[in-house]
Backbone bond lengths (Angstrom), bond angles and torsions (degrees), N, CA, C in turn:
res aa  C-N    CA-C-N  psi(-1)  N-CA   C-N-CA  omega(-1)  CA-C   N-CA-C  phi
1 M - - - 1.466 - - 1.528 108.96 -
2 R 1.322 114.78 119.40 1.466 120.56 178.75 1.523 108.58 -98.89
3 R 1.308 116.35 130.15 1.452 121.39 -179.73 1.528 111.21 -128.14
4 I 1.305 114.98 147.51 1.466 122.27 172.79 1.510 108.33 -119.66
5 C 1.329 116.23 134.78 1.465 122.14 -179.41 1.493 108.71 -115.88
6 L 1.319 117.42 122.76 1.448 123.91 171.61 1.527 107.86 -98.69
7 F 1.323 116.34 116.73 1.453 120.89 -171.22 1.526 110.46 -112.01
8 A 1.335 116.91 124.72 1.447 122.72 -179.53 1.546 109.07 -101.45
9 G 1.311 115.27 123.43 1.455 121.09 -179.32 1.499 113.12 -116.89
10 Y 1.340 115.60 151.83 1.457 121.13 172.93 1.527 108.85 -156.80
11 D 1.335 116.44 136.25 1.451 121.00 173.27 1.516 107.17 -147.09
12 K 1.327 115.48 130.42 1.470 119.82 -175.43 1.524 111.86 -62.69
13 G 1.318 116.99 -25.58 1.461 120.75 178.01 1.518 113.78 -97.35
14 D 1.342 116.57 10.41 1.470 121.11 -178.61 1.513 112.80 56.14
15 K 1.330 114.90 44.73 1.461 122.33 176.99 1.531 109.59 -117.98
16 I 1.299 117.37 160.14 1.477 121.97 168.11 1.530 105.36 -109.54
17 Q 1.304 115.98 106.29 1.461 120.71 -175.52 1.527 112.25 -70.63
18 D 1.313 115.05 158.57 1.464 120.84 -175.26 1.533 111.53 -59.77
19 Y 1.348 117.34 -36.60 1.458 118.70 -179.37 1.519 111.32 -66.40
20 V 1.337 116.21 -30.00 1.471 121.04 177.67 1.524 109.82 -71.58
21 V 1.331 117.40 -41.86 1.464 120.75 177.21 1.525 109.79 -57.90
22 Y 1.315 115.67 -46.18 1.471 120.15 179.96 1.526 111.08 -62.44
23 L 1.336 117.22 -43.70 1.466 121.41 -180.00 1.524 111.07 -60.76
24 I 1.342 116.73 -45.06 1.460 120.04 -179.61 1.522 110.40 -67.84
25 K 1.341 117.30 -37.72 1.444 120.62 177.84 1.517 111.40 -59.55
26 E 1.342 118.25 -41.41 1.450 121.72 178.26 1.495 111.76 -71.33
27 L 1.312 118.31 -38.06 1.463 120.37 176.57 1.510 111.84 -64.34
28 A 1.326 116.87 -32.11 1.483 120.60 -179.62 1.526 110.98 -67.81
29 K 1.328 118.96 -15.99 1.441 121.46 178.04 1.549 111.96 -75.44
30 I 1.334 115.11 -20.16 1.472 119.19 -176.76 1.527 111.99 -119.64
31 S 1.343 118.65 -4.62 1.459 120.58 -173.46 1.527 111.05 -159.00
32 D 1.337 115.07 166.33 1.456 121.75 168.78 1.521 107.37 -89.80
33 V 1.331 116.59 121.23 1.470 121.75 -172.06 1.525 110.99 -102.15
34 Y 1.331 114.57 130.69 1.474 122.61 173.47 1.511 107.29 -119.82
35 Y 1.334 117.85 127.50 1.463 123.63 -169.31 1.540 110.21 -111.70
36 M 1.302 116.75 134.26 1.444 122.57 174.13 1.525 110.40 -132.23
37 A 1.333 117.29 119.27 1.456 121.86 179.75 1.503 110.00 -100.21
38 N 1.323 115.79 135.02 1.467 121.42 171.82 1.535 105.54 -86.82
39 G 1.304 116.29 91.82 1.462 120.92 -176.51 1.518 110.58 160.68
40 N 1.314 113.63 -166.17 1.476 121.22 178.45 1.532 108.29 -120.35
41 I 1.331 115.92 72.27 1.441 120.86 -176.66 1.542 108.24 -75.71
42 P 1.347 117.90 124.15 1.476 120.68 179.58 1.531 111.14 -68.33
43 P 1.350 116.83 157.39 1.482 121.11 -177.30 1.507 113.68 -56.04
44 D 1.350 119.09 -39.04 1.475 120.17 -176.54 1.533 111.00 -64.98
45 E 1.340 117.23 -26.77 1.452 120.13 176.33 1.530 109.55 -79.69
46 L 1.304 117.73 -43.88 1.467 120.86 179.15 1.513 112.69 -61.53
47 F 1.324 116.58 -31.37 1.458 119.23 -179.20 1.525 112.19 -67.14
48 K 1.345 117.77 -15.60 1.455 121.11 176.35 1.545 111.82 -61.06
49 I 1.328 114.36 -32.78 1.479 118.09 -176.00 1.535 110.99 -104.49
50 A 1.323 117.28 1.03 1.472 120.15 -178.67 1.526 113.51 -53.72
51 P 1.343 119.30 -41.07 1.496 118.20 -178.69 1.526 114.33 -66.43
52 Y 1.334 116.55 -15.91 1.482 120.62 -172.07 1.531 112.91 -113.41
53 T 1.316 118.57 -0.54 1.452 120.82 -176.00 1.514 110.49 -124.60
54 K 1.311 115.12 151.96 1.467 123.12 175.85 1.514 109.80 -80.70
55 M 1.325 116.82 -32.56 1.430 122.59 179.52 1.517 108.32 -162.85
56 F 1.356 116.43 149.80 1.463 118.89 175.47 1.528 108.98 -138.24
57 Y 1.323 114.28 146.87 1.434 123.02 -177.62 1.549 109.63 -133.89
58 S 1.310 115.43 155.88 1.459 120.57 175.65 1.523 108.43 -145.08
59 K 1.335 115.09 124.66 1.472 119.32 -177.70 1.520 108.12 -160.03
60 R 1.318 115.48 133.21 1.469 120.22 178.34 1.540 108.47 -76.19
61 H 1.359 115.17 131.88 1.436 120.99 176.19 1.520 110.21 -151.79
62 D 1.314 117.85 174.87 1.462 122.55 -174.08 1.523 113.53 -110.05
63 L 1.319 118.38 13.82 1.460 120.97 -171.82 1.525 113.52 -106.46
64 R 1.320 117.62 8.12 1.464 121.54 175.77 1.527 112.64 56.80
65 D 1.343 116.56 -152.82 1.467 120.20 -173.40 1.523 112.32 -59.75
66 F 1.332 115.94 -46.36 1.463 118.46 -178.10 1.545 110.84 -64.11
67 G 1.338 115.85 -28.87 1.461 118.12 176.05 1.510 112.25 -70.61
68 S 1.351 117.35 -36.22 1.463 120.75 176.20 1.531 110.54 -66.20
69 W 1.317 116.63 -41.40 1.466 120.46 178.07 1.523 109.90 -65.83
70 R 1.346 117.01 -39.12 1.449 120.02 178.03 1.567 110.29 -63.18
71 Y 1.325 115.11 -42.13 1.464 119.90 178.52 1.522 111.64 -59.40
72 L 1.334 116.73 -44.21 1.472 119.50 179.44 1.522 110.88 -66.37
73 I 1.332 116.85 -38.97 1.471 119.57 178.10 1.516 110.09 -61.08
74 E 1.326 116.69 -42.23 1.471 120.33 179.68 1.535 111.00 -66.83
75 Q 1.324 116.85 -37.60 1.469 120.12 -179.31 1.528 111.36 -68.91
76 L 1.330 115.56 -41.05 1.474 119.16 -174.96 1.527 111.98 -84.92
77 G 1.326 116.59 -37.20 1.443 120.96 -175.57 1.531 111.86 86.09
78 W 1.318 116.34 147.56 1.479 120.85 -176.05 1.526 111.67 -67.35
79 D 1.323 117.27 -30.49 1.478 119.65 178.88 1.517 110.30 -61.48
80 K 1.331 117.54 -42.27 1.456 122.31 179.06 1.533 109.92 -65.12
81 I 1.330 116.63 -47.63 1.471 120.97 -178.28 1.497 111.41 -63.40
82 A 1.360 116.78 -36.22 1.451 121.19 -177.69 1.539 113.29 -70.89
83 E 1.317 117.53 -9.62 1.465 120.55 174.36 1.513 112.80 -68.49
84 Y 1.327 115.27 -19.52 1.478 121.36 -177.86 1.519 111.19 -93.05
85 D 1.330 115.73 157.98 1.453 121.97 177.63 1.544 111.68 -77.44
86 E 1.347 116.72 -32.55 1.464 120.44 -177.86 1.502 109.71 -142.93
87 L 1.343 112.85 146.86 1.473 122.69 175.46 1.513 108.67 -110.47
88 I 1.330 116.34 126.68 1.468 122.69 176.11 1.534 108.64 -108.88
89 L 1.319 116.48 132.83 1.451 122.51 169.66 1.525 107.42 -111.92
90 C 1.306 116.55 128.92 1.474 120.61 -177.61 1.527 108.60 -143.77
91 N 1.340 116.94 153.64 1.421 120.23 173.55 1.545 109.68 -133.72
92 D 1.346 115.90 -179.42 1.464 119.51 -173.95 1.519 112.43 -99.87
93 S 1.340 117.75 27.59 1.459 120.77 177.57 1.530 111.92 -88.51
94 I 1.335 116.78 12.36 1.456 120.71 -173.89 1.530 111.11 -131.51
95 Y 1.315 115.91 150.30 1.466 122.37 167.95 1.528 107.06 -100.07
96 G 1.308 115.81 139.87 1.459 119.95 178.83 1.508 110.81 151.01
97 P 1.345 115.56 -170.33 1.457 127.20 -0.30 1.524 113.41 -74.20
98 L 1.313 115.26 147.18 1.455 121.28 179.18 1.520 111.75 -94.91
99 C 1.331 117.00 -7.93 1.460 120.99 178.44 1.521 108.10 -145.70
100 D 1.309 117.69 176.48 1.446 122.84 -178.47 1.513 110.77 -68.40
101 L 1.306 117.44 118.37 1.470 121.59 -179.18 1.524 112.59 -67.96
102 N 1.319 116.33 -30.52 1.459 119.55 178.08 1.526 111.59 -59.02
103 S 1.336 116.29 -40.64 1.477 119.75 179.60 1.508 110.86 -65.53
104 V 1.347 116.11 -35.45 1.484 119.39 178.10 1.513 111.21 -65.27
105 F 1.331 116.70 -43.86 1.468 120.14 179.94 1.526 111.54 -68.77
106 L 1.314 117.45 -35.81 1.475 119.29 177.63 1.516 110.05 -65.10
107 E 1.321 117.82 -39.66 1.459 120.52 179.57 1.528 110.80 -65.84
108 M 1.345 115.64 -41.60 1.468 116.96 -178.36 1.523 111.78 -74.35
109 E 1.324 116.99 -27.96 1.464 119.50 172.77 1.516 110.57 -66.11
110 R 1.334 116.45 -36.44 1.466 120.94 176.45 1.515 111.88 -64.48
111 R 1.315 116.45 -36.98 1.477 119.36 179.95 1.528 112.01 -72.64
112 G 1.307 117.26 -24.23 1.463 120.84 172.90 1.512 117.00 79.35
113 Y 1.333 118.44 26.42 1.456 121.01 179.29 1.525 110.69 -74.93
114 D 1.337 115.75 152.14 1.459 122.93 174.33 1.524 110.94 -79.87
115 F 1.306 115.51 -34.73 1.466 121.03 176.78 1.541 108.52 -148.13
116 W 1.313 116.14 149.83 1.468 118.84 -176.35 1.531 111.60 -158.24
117 S 1.290 114.43 166.98 1.457 122.18 177.04 1.499 108.73 -139.20
118 I 1.325 117.91 179.20 1.452 120.29 177.45 1.516 110.62 -77.61
119 T 1.324 117.27 -44.90 1.456 122.27 179.91 1.533 111.18 -131.63
120 S 1.316 115.93 165.12 1.463 121.53 178.62 1.506 109.97 -134.98
121 D 1.310 116.10 167.39 1.461 121.35 -174.68 1.536 110.15 -142.89
122 Y 1.326 117.56 158.58 1.442 122.46 179.80 1.527 112.61 -115.72
123 Q 1.334 117.89 12.48 1.459 120.13 177.07 1.524 109.76 -65.36
124 Y 1.298 118.36 122.43 1.450 126.79 -177.58 1.514 110.30 72.17
125 N 1.333 118.00 -58.39 1.470 122.63 174.61 1.505 108.92 -151.56
126 F 1.330 117.56 170.75 1.439 119.96 176.35 1.530 107.42 -69.28
127 H 1.325 116.88 128.21 1.468 121.25 177.33 1.515 110.17 -153.89
128 L 1.286 116.16 156.07 1.448 122.79 177.95 1.516 109.76 -88.19
129 N 1.334 116.50 138.88 1.453 122.26 178.65 1.521 109.07 -70.31
130 S 1.324 116.65 139.16 1.459 121.13 -167.90 1.512 115.41 -95.17
131 Y 1.346 119.80 1.42 1.458 118.57 -178.27 1.539 111.73 -68.08
132 F 1.329 116.29 -19.12 1.464 120.75 175.64 1.521 106.71 -155.06
133 M 1.335 117.57 104.54 1.475 122.91 -179.47 1.519 109.46 -128.57
134 V 1.333 114.94 149.80 1.480 121.59 -178.78 1.506 107.98 -131.92
135 F 1.353 115.07 137.82 1.478 121.79 179.83 1.515 109.06 -130.97
136 N 1.337 115.75 137.30 1.491 118.77 178.80 1.524 109.41 -81.28
137 S 1.345 115.81 176.51 1.451 120.89 -174.00 1.515 113.22 -65.36
138 A 1.344 117.30 -29.94 1.440 120.46 179.58 1.542 110.98 -65.31
139 V 1.340 115.87 -40.23 1.456 120.33 176.02 1.522 111.23 -64.81
140 V 1.328 115.14 -44.82 1.476 120.35 -178.67 1.529 111.30 -58.83
141 R 1.329 117.33 -32.00 1.464 121.33 -178.30 1.516 112.50 -86.82
142 N 1.337 117.89 -5.84 1.459 120.58 -176.58 1.518 110.55 -74.32
143 E 1.327 117.71 133.88 1.449 122.38 -176.65 1.535 112.84 -66.71
144 R 1.314 117.30 -39.17 1.464 119.30 -179.39 1.540 110.41 -67.35
145 F 1.314 117.12 -36.54 1.460 120.89 175.02 1.530 110.42 -62.16
146 R 1.288 116.90 -44.93 1.483 121.05 180.00 1.525 110.27 -66.73
147 N 1.318 117.19 -40.51 1.473 119.26 179.83 1.510 112.32 -67.68
148 F 1.345 116.01 -29.21 1.473 120.46 178.09 1.512 110.91 -53.43
149 W 1.326 117.36 -39.79 1.437 120.96 -175.26 1.541 112.07 -73.15
150 K 1.326 116.27 -21.23 1.437 120.08 177.78 1.539 111.80 -78.20
151 T 1.314 116.54 -19.04 1.469 120.41 -173.43 1.530 112.62 -92.27
152 I 1.341 117.56 -4.53 1.479 119.37 -178.11 1.527 110.15 -67.04
153 S 1.330 116.59 118.76 1.443 121.47 -177.28 1.526 111.36 -106.90
154 F 1.321 115.56 174.21 1.465 119.29 -173.23 1.520 112.40 -64.00
155 Y 1.342 118.21 -24.89 1.460 121.37 -177.41 1.526 112.67 -86.89
156 Y 1.317 116.46 -2.75 1.478 119.29 -178.36 1.533 109.27 -74.29
157 D 1.339 114.57 144.75 1.445 120.22 169.78 1.507 108.35 -129.01
158 V 1.294 117.48 -174.25 1.478 121.35 -177.03 1.526 110.47 -59.00
159 K 1.323 118.46 -38.70 1.456 121.37 -177.22 1.532 110.53 -63.38
160 N 1.351 115.86 -47.28 1.470 119.21 176.86 1.506 111.34 -51.81
161 C 1.319 116.70 -51.03 1.451 121.62 -173.97 1.535 111.63 -72.87
162 E 1.304 117.44 -41.55 1.464 120.19 178.65 1.535 109.90 -60.95
163 F 1.340 116.47 -47.72 1.433 120.72 -176.53 1.512 112.53 -62.20
164 E 1.326 117.61 -30.98 1.458 121.89 -175.24 1.529 113.70 -89.04
165 L 1.325 117.57 -36.15 1.453 120.49 -169.19 1.529 113.60 -67.52
166 T 1.325 116.86 -47.27 1.461 119.40 -178.42 1.528 112.61 -59.82
167 P 1.346 119.29 -53.06 1.473 118.16 178.29 1.521 114.07 -63.52
168 L 1.338 116.77 -29.69 1.462 120.05 178.56 1.547 109.43 -62.77
169 L 1.340 115.82 -48.56 1.449 119.42 -177.57 1.540 110.94 -69.91
170 T 1.309 115.53 -34.95 1.470 118.69 177.21 1.525 111.43 -63.26
171 S 1.329 117.02 -40.35 1.466 120.81 178.05 1.505 112.41 -65.56
172 E 1.346 117.62 -20.23 1.463 121.82 176.97 1.508 111.36 -86.72
173 G 1.316 117.99 1.14 1.459 122.46 177.26 1.518 114.27 93.35
174 F 1.308 117.95 6.40 1.474 120.90 178.78 1.517 108.89 -84.82
175 I 1.329 114.61 149.34 1.466 120.98 -179.22 1.530 108.52 -109.05
176 G 1.329 115.86 123.36 1.466 119.69 -179.81 1.511 110.60 -132.92
177 N 1.327 115.25 154.35 1.460 121.59 177.06 1.519 108.55 -164.21
178 S 1.312 116.48 179.57 1.435 120.40 -178.41 1.520 112.19 -106.60
179 Y 1.300 116.07 153.21 1.467 122.77 176.78 1.523 110.69 -58.40
180 I 1.329 115.89 -45.87 1.478 121.56 174.49 1.542 105.79 -100.32
181 R 1.305 117.05 110.57 1.467 121.58 -176.14 1.518 109.51 -71.69
182 N 1.310 115.60 135.34 1.455 121.78 -178.88 1.519 112.19 -96.96
183 Y 1.300 116.35 74.97 1.466 121.40 -177.41 1.539 112.02 -70.33
184 R 1.322 116.92 -26.93 1.465 120.60 -177.21 1.508 112.69 -78.87
185 Q 1.303 118.32 -10.99 1.455 123.60 179.37 1.528 112.38 54.84
186 K 1.342 114.79 46.30 1.467 120.24 173.49 1.507 108.28 -142.80
187 N 1.306 117.17 174.38 1.461 121.65 -176.36 1.523 109.03 -74.69
188 I 1.330 115.78 95.49 1.461 119.81 -176.84 1.531 112.39 -76.33
189 L 1.327 117.80 -10.56 1.457 120.19 176.75 1.527 112.40 -65.70
190 K 1.332 116.43 -18.05 1.470 120.36 -179.61 1.515 111.30 -76.94
191 S 1.318 119.80 -9.55 1.467 122.44 -175.43 1.523 110.97 -127.93
192 P 1.309 119.37 60.05 1.459 121.00 -176.72 1.530 111.81 -67.10
193 D 1.343 118.34 -30.00 1.445 119.77 179.21 1.516 110.01 -65.27
194 V 1.342 117.46 -36.47 1.447 122.26 176.92 1.529 110.69 -67.78
195 L 1.350 115.90 -43.40 1.446 120.66 179.77 1.518 111.08 -60.63
196 L 1.342 116.66 -38.16 1.449 120.16 -179.61 1.521 112.54 -63.37
197 E 1.319 115.87 -26.00 1.459 119.94 178.41 1.537 112.70 -74.04
198 D 1.341 114.48 -29.13 1.461 118.85 -171.63 1.520 114.46 -107.46
199 F 1.325 119.34 -18.79 1.456 122.76 -174.10 1.526 111.45 -138.16
200 P 1.336 115.95 156.41 1.490 119.52 167.17 1.527 108.76 -78.48
201 L 1.330 116.16 79.60 1.458 123.58 -170.20 1.523 109.26 -71.14
202 P 1.346 117.78 122.20 1.461 120.23 -177.91 1.536 114.73 -75.59
203 F 1.336 117.61 -31.23 1.455 120.57 -173.84 1.526 110.78 -143.06
204 V 1.340 116.14 154.16 1.445 122.05 165.49 1.511 108.06 -126.26
205 K 1.341 116.83 148.88 1.443 121.13 -178.16 1.513 111.47 -74.17
206 V 1.317 116.62 141.65 1.453 123.26 175.00 1.555 108.58 -56.55
207 K 1.316 116.88 -35.89 1.449 121.53 -178.74 1.540 113.53 -60.51
208 N 1.321 116.45 -21.37 1.441 119.94 -179.92 1.513 113.62 -61.21
209 F 1.333 115.91 -17.23 1.474 120.14 -176.24 1.514 113.33 -107.08
210 L 1.326 116.99 11.09 1.467 120.87 178.08 1.517 109.04 -104.79
211 P 1.331 117.50 118.31 1.462 120.92 -171.64 1.530 114.29 -66.83
212 E 1.333 117.26 -26.53 1.457 119.40 -177.86 1.540 111.73 -88.23
213 N 1.325 117.05 -1.66 1.455 121.08 -173.85 1.518 110.99 -96.09
214 P 1.351 119.04 146.66 1.450 121.22 179.20 1.515 113.91 -64.60
215 Y 1.363 117.23 -13.00 1.443 119.63 178.52 1.554 112.80 -87.67
216 T 1.325 115.53 5.52 1.444 119.89 -176.83 1.528 112.60 -58.34
217 A 1.302 115.94 132.98 1.483 120.69 176.11 1.526 108.89 -105.58
218 G 1.314 117.57 81.33 1.450 120.90 -179.97 1.504 111.33 60.40
219 S 1.332 116.81 -139.17 1.441 121.77 179.55 1.505 112.16 -85.16
220 G 1.323 117.65 -7.75 1.461 120.98 -177.13 1.514 112.95 91.04
221 I 1.326 118.32 -12.90 1.462 120.33 -175.55 1.528 110.20 -66.95
222 S 1.323 117.07 -49.86 1.466 119.49 -177.33 1.525 112.02 -65.06
223 L 1.321 117.27 -34.65 1.446 121.26 179.02 1.511 110.10 -68.23
224 R 1.325 117.09 -48.18 1.483 119.39 179.27 1.521 110.99 -62.64
225 Y 1.330 115.36 -39.20 1.477 119.07 179.03 1.511 110.97 -60.68
226 K 1.343 116.36 -44.86 1.453 120.11 179.95 1.543 111.26 -63.82
227 I 1.308 115.42 -42.14 1.482 118.21 -179.85 1.510 110.21 -64.69
228 R 1.319 117.12 -41.91 1.458 120.58 -176.93 1.523 112.12 -71.08
229 T 1.316 118.21 -38.13 1.462 120.92 -174.44 1.520 114.68 -92.94
230 E 1.340 116.74 -23.42 1.457 119.88 -175.24 1.538 114.19 -111.19
231 T 1.339 116.10 -3.33 1.460 119.53 176.79 1.533 109.29 -133.74
232 D 1.309 116.38 173.44 1.469 121.29 177.14 1.552 111.87 -96.77
233 Y 1.311 116.63 6.71 1.445 120.36 -177.65 1.526 111.87 -72.42
234 D 1.308 116.22 137.06 1.461 122.98 -176.70 1.539 107.78 -82.60
235 T 1.327 117.46 108.66 1.470 121.07 -179.16 1.519 111.97 -67.46
236 N 1.332 118.31 -13.77 1.463 119.55 175.93 1.535 110.55 -62.52
237 L 1.314 116.59 -27.26 1.480 120.78 178.00 1.552 109.42 -65.35
238 I 1.326 115.70 -36.87 1.453 120.20 176.40 1.528 109.87 -70.02
239 N 1.330 116.06 -47.64 1.456 120.19 -178.52 1.522 113.32 -60.09
240 S 1.319 115.65 -41.33 1.480 118.85 -179.12 1.500 111.77 -67.85
241 N 1.340 117.69 -36.46 1.467 120.03 178.56 1.520 110.17 -67.68
242 I 1.307 118.23 -39.47 1.442 121.79 176.76 1.507 111.25 -63.25
243 A 1.353 117.82 -42.63 1.453 122.04 -179.50 1.500 112.02 -67.63
244 V 1.339 117.63 -44.29 1.473 121.88 -177.60 1.521 110.03 -62.05
245 N 1.318 117.21 -41.38 1.484 121.23 -175.49 1.510 112.54 -89.17
246 N 1.319 118.18 -1.77 1.456 122.57 -179.29 1.539 112.23 52.62
247 Y 1.349 113.61 43.04 1.453 116.96 177.65 1.521 110.61 -64.75
248 P 1.324 117.93 138.26 1.486 120.59 177.95 1.525 109.33 -63.63
249 Q 1.322 114.75 139.63 1.454 119.94 -178.08 1.511 111.27 -130.34
250 T 1.313 116.51 143.55 1.451 120.95 172.06 1.499 109.57 -71.99
251 F 1.344 115.99 168.80 1.463 119.08 176.66 1.523 110.36 -60.22
252 G 1.343 117.50 -39.98 1.452 120.34 179.92 1.517 112.32 -63.91
253 Q 1.330 117.06 -37.07 1.449 119.10 178.02 1.518 112.45 -70.73
254 R 1.325 117.40 -36.63 1.455 120.00 174.95 1.511 110.64 -64.31
255 L 1.305 115.97 -39.46 1.460 121.03 177.46 1.527 111.11 -62.27
256 A 1.330 116.08 -41.35 1.444 121.39 177.70 1.530 110.17 -61.39
257 Y 1.320 115.80 -42.73 1.472 119.38 -179.81 1.527 111.63 -62.62
258 Y 1.318 118.20 -48.29 1.429 121.10 -177.46 1.526 112.99 -74.85
259 S 1.333 115.44 -13.56 1.470 119.86 174.40 1.519 111.79 -87.02
260 G 1.328 115.64 -4.16 1.462 119.92 177.94 1.513 114.18 87.19
261 L 1.346 117.95 14.66 1.463 121.35 -179.81 1.498 109.07 -85.35
């Protein structure tokens, strides 16, 4: 199975954080990775991912993640992308992988979906979350899918694109769903500690560790403890990203950091 991964990056300080290097390194084990940063990343930072990417770009634009993916699509061309069996779209809003990605792909291959993501949501309509999405070759060759990327305008954000893409592909007859099924019909990304109890969860959102954000998972102590004790992921990658960006932390989160969680 040949896969291509288009990776959208952004960092307010124009850096490539250690957790992103690790994420791309792991993705490179299952796919050819092409990286596009929304920003002006200097060469010494881009060289961090050079061993794990086929190509990397950095350019400031106003189209966010979908704009970076659009840029990579335009640079590579659909003929190049169609040479692969699967297309992966990923961004740097996640920590991980927390489990073996090969097992995730094998499970989704068994289910037989045309396109899929890790999680799904019911806000406005049923749609797949875009921080990690996979499309088979039939979807990649579909004209409406290709035209979708031409329509992304400066005012589009993740919600616009997420809300539109899933029903668009469904109307074309493609079958899509998420690795973790959202039977409760609510935003399950807000409860990663619960998900870790029930599933081999591949990723957690960076937002889960920001106390002022609606994605906050308590003080972060239980979440970090679960990640450290139940996965092989190095929580120092989380701690270093929090420290570098000076993210505000609750007392409990600071305690978790100094406790080595």
